[in-house]
N, C-alpha and C positions, 0 to 999 in steps of 0.2 A: 776163318769164317767169315762171311759178310755181316754187314750191319742187321738184316732183315732175320737170318738164322739167329743171331744173338736174341734179339727182341722176341723172336718166337718161341724162343726156349724160356725166357723171363716171362712172357705171359702165362705160358702153360704151368710153369711152376707156381707162379704167384695163386692162381685159381685153383690149381692141383690142390696146395695146402688147406684151402677153403672149405673146398668140398667134400674133403674126406672126412670133416665130420659134424659140417653146419646140417647138413639137410637130416641128419640122424639123430641129432641133439634130442628132437623133442622124444624120441622113441627110448633112445637112453635115460633122459630125466622120468619119462612116464613109467616105463616097462623094467629099467632096472634098478632105479633109485628110489622110484615111486612118491616123487616130489607132485605137488598139486599145480593146477595152472596158473595160480599168483606167483608162485616160487619159480616156477619156468619161465614167466615173463619177465620176472626180474631177471634172472640170469640171460637170458636172449636178449636182453636189452642191454647187456655188457658192450656189444658192438656199438650200440646207439651213444652211450656213455662216453666210451673210448673217443668215439669220433666229434662230441661235444669240442676237445680240446687239442687233442693229438696231431689230425692232418692238419691243422692251420699252423699249430706250433712247429711241426715238422717243416711244413714248406718253408716256414719263415728262417729257419736254421739252417735248410738247404740253399734258399736264397741270398743268405750271409754270411755264413761262417763254414758249413762244411760242404765237403762235395756229396753229391745227390747219389751216385753209386755205393758209396761207401757207406752214408747214413743208411741207405735201403738194403745194404747187406747186412747191417748191425742188427737193422730192426726184426731182419727175419731170424738171426742166430737167436738171438733173446728169445723172440717168438717161439720158436722148435723148443727151446730149452724149458718154457713154462708150460707147452703144452702136455711135456711129459710127467707133470706131476697131479696133473687131473685124474686121471685114473685113482688115485690114491686118496681121493676126497669123497666122504660120503655124505658130509653135512651139506644143504643146500647153500647157507650162507658163507660158507667157507670157500665153496665151489664158485661162487659168485664173485667172491674178492681176486683167487687166485686166476678165474676166468677174465674179469676186468683188465687186468694185466697183461695177459697174452694180448686181448684186444687193444690194449695200448700201443702194442709194438705193432700189432699187424694193421689196424685199421689205416694208420697214416701211409703204411707203404702202398696202398691203393692208390693214392692221389700221386706218389712219387713214382710209380710206375707210369701212369699218363704222362706226367711231366717229363719223366726221362725220355719216354718214347718221342715225343714230340720235339723236345731239343736234339736228341741224336739224328732223328729226319730230316730238322731243319737245315743240320749242318750238313748235312749230303746234297741240301737242294731239295729236298721233298716235299709235298704240299700235306702235312698232317692229315687235314680234311679226308684227302684221298686215300693216303698210304697206312694209316695207323688202325683204321676198322679192320681191312684182311690180316693184319698182324694181332690186335687185340680178339679176334675170334679164336685164337690159340688157346688164350685163357680158358675160354669156356670148353672147350678142347677138353682140358686138362681137368676143370672140374666136372666133365661128365667121365672121364676116367676113374676120377677118384671114388664117385659114386658108386659107377659099375665093380670096383674092385672092393669096395665096403660092403655091397650086396652081396657079392659073390661069396666074400669071405664068410658072411654069415649064413647063407644056406648050403655051405660046404662043411662049416663048422658051428652047427646050431646051437652047440653049449659053451660056447663062447661068451656068452652074456652073464654065466656063472662061474666064469674064472678070476674071480677077483681084479687084479691089476688088468688083465686082458680084456675083461668087459669093456674097458676101453679103448680098445684096439684101433679106432679111428681116430683118437687122437697120438697114437705111435704114429701112425701111417701118414697123418699130416706133419708130425714134428720130423719124420724121415724127410720131407719132401722140403721143408723150411731149411733144414741144415743144406740141402745139395745146393736149394736157392741162392743161399749164401755163401757159398763157395763158388759158385757160377760168379755171381755179382762182383765178388772181390776182384777175381781175377779174367772174367769174359766181357766185363763191360769198359769203354772208355771212362775217361776225367771227365765228371762235370762239376767245373770249380762254379764258387757262388759267384754271383754277379757282385753284389755288396757296392752298387752304385751309390747307394746314400752315407758311406761312412764319413764325409765329411759334413752332412747335414746336423744343423742345431735343433732341429725337431725332434722330440721323443717320441712319434709315431715312427718317423723315421729311423732313428735310432734302433727302436725295439723291433722294426719289420714289420709294422701293422697298418703298413700301406694298404693291402688288399681290401682291410674292413672299411677303407674308404669307398669301396664301391656302393655299399650300402647309401652312399648321398644321392647317387643317380637313382631316379625314380624306378626306372624300367628294371634294373638290375637288383633294386631293391625287392621288386615284387617279384620276377624272379626266384629271388632267394626265397622270398616267402610259398610261393608255389612249391620248390624244391621241400620246403617242410611238410606242407600237407601232405604231399605226396609221397614223400620218405617215410610218411606213418604207414603207407600202405606196402611200402615195398617188399617188408620181409616177412610179410603174415603168413602167406602161403609156404614160406621157406621153412617159417616155424612149425607150423601145422599139419602142411603138405603130408609130410610120410606118416604120421601118426592117423591121422585122417584116412588116407588110402589104406594103409593097414588093417584099419579096423572094419572096412566092409567086408561083410560077409562073403567072401569070394576066396577060392584056394590061390588064383592068381594074383590077388592084388595084395592078400598075406603075405606071399612069398616074395613078392617081386617091387614091393610098395616103393624101393628107393632108386630101382630101375626104369620103371614108370614115371618116377618123377623127375628122372632125368632125359626125358623127352622134352622138358620144357629148356634143358639147356642146349638141347640138339638143336631145338626150334631157335634159340639165341643165333648159333653158326650163322641160319640161313640168315636171320635179321640184319645182324651185323653188317653183314655184305650187302646190305641192300641200303644202309643208312646213308650212304653219298649220294646215291638217286635220289632218296625223300628229301634229303637234306638240299638238292639243287632243284630240285622240282617243286617240293610243297614250301619250304623254308622251317625255321627252328619253331614257331608259333604252330603250326598246322602239326608238324612231328611229334612234337609234345602232346598236342590235342588229342592226336590219334593214341599215344600211348594212355594217357587217362581214360578214355573210353575202353580202351583194351584190358586196361585192368577192370573195370566195370566186369566186363566181359567174362573175364579170368575168374572173378568171385563168383559170380552166376552160373557159369557151369558147373564150377564144383557143388553150388547149391543145387543141382540136379540130379548129382551124379547118383550112382547107385551101385548094387551088386549085379545088376541083370545088363544085358548086352547095350541097350541104351545108354544105362547110367555108366557104364567104364568107357564108352565111345566120348561121352560127356567130358570123360577126365582127360582122356587124348587130345580132343579138342582144346580144353583149357591148357593143356600143357604146351599147345601149338601157340595158341595166342599169348601167352608168358613169353614169348621170345621178341614181340613186338611190343609188349608191355615194357619188360625191362629195358631192353636196347634203345627204344626210341627215347627214352626219358633219360637213363644214365649216360650212355655212349654221346646222343645227341648234347646233352646238356653240358658234357666234360668239352665236347670240341665248341661251344658257343661261350663257354667261359674263356676258352683259350683265345679264341677270334677277337673278343670283347674286351681282354686286359692287356697290359703293356709287359712285355717279355723280363722286366726285372721284377715283377711280383706274378709270375704265371704260375711258381710254384705252392706261393702264397693262395691264390685265387683259386688253385685246384684244391686246396685243404678249406680252405671257406664252402665252396661246393659240397665236399665231403662231410663239411660239419653239419651244412643245413640238410640234408638228406638222410646220411647214415648216423650222423648224431642227432640234433633237435628233433627232428621226424622221429626216428626209430625209436628213440626214448619214449616219446609221447603216445606212440604208437603200439609197442610192444607191451609198455606197462599196462595202456589203459585197455587194449583188448585182452590181455591176460586177466584182469580182475573183472573183468563184462564178461568171459567166459564163463570164469569161475563162479559169479553171483547171479547171472541171467542166463546162461544157457548150459548148465549141467545140472543133473539131477540128482535127486539126494543118492542115488546109487552111484555116482561118479560119472554117470555118461553123457557125452557131451551132445548137444542139438546141433548137430552140425548144418542142416539147410539153414536154420535161422542164423548162425553165426556168418555163412558165406553171403546171404543176403543181404545182411547187416553191412556186411563191406562192401557189396557192390553197389549200394546206395550212397555210402561215402565216397567211392570213386567216382559215381556220377555228378553227386554235386561240386567236388573239387573240380570236375571237368566241365562243369557249366560255367562255375565262376571264373576259371582260365579263360574259356572262350570269350567271355564279356571284358575282363579287367585288363589282360595283358595284351599291349599292343607293339607290332614289330614289324617293322616295312622289310620285307624279303628282298635280299641281292641276289640272284642266280650265282651272277661273277663270282663274289667271296668264295665260293663251292668247285670252281674250276680247277681243274690239274694245273 
């Protein structure tokens, strides 16, 4: 099996194990466990809490001590085992603790997936700027496949949410994929040995593998990470509440197929991922990320005007199409920018820091503040959420972040950096 095929399988499973349960976590929390928005916000923020430390820590470990492919496989094995315990839990705070442990295993694997792909492509003389996006697109295909399987199971077995342990079938589906990925990573990937080029250094920063944090000394990189936090606060909000929102609309189609409808967002991702090399070469990192920020504003605003009538449902689908640009143009382009702007000996660590800023600090602030804001300001006495006000508030936030980025972030575009 050639390298491209191996990386496609890795990326497919990497995001299959996430898509199996993440998009329906809100429906599970509100509809099965009957937790409130504050509790759900805390639970959904586990991805952010785990990203505060674990991606950067595992990046350091991979850069200095442990083979990246073996660490990647071990993380998925432990992630799968932890997922199996989640359906047994009824208490929101116990669920939070176990989910946090699961996320501590999963979130660093995303950054490792990127750095492993970049490293192996470079070994074969490939350009990651050109060759990684068509491989990464299969991760989105895996995410979509998991969402469809989850929704189809719910449609064909409508009583599954009342079957005790099996009400959490989405976690079991994710665990199965994680075990398969761990096995494939153990036996299907070439060894990627740690560089450990600083082993003779007398600096404690070098000895502990913290060189990537020196990137904050550079004004442009520091500003890039600050905006990674600000936009990271918005990245997961539609994933957290989108399925519940679409399912709450008074239309049989949205009630039955909410997860499949939401998967149009990921289908859109597949198209925009493939367009990233062109946009990066033509417009540069600043404009690509600026497009992403205004796309987030449009994503939220379209959800704000959505409803059960024809035009309202059309707005949902249009919002899902816009999501592909909003998500990819920030996440994938940002990862490529970090790879291009950092030294090879801290590549894993730098990707971990980027993950920490977006899915860590940003996601924690965004999910917790959004959860409590929805609970106290956008939920009536009967527990009904004021969805248009919620989405328009998020849209204004994305607009403000985009305008600030346009004014403050300066970057000279060099088209030759993105040539094959």
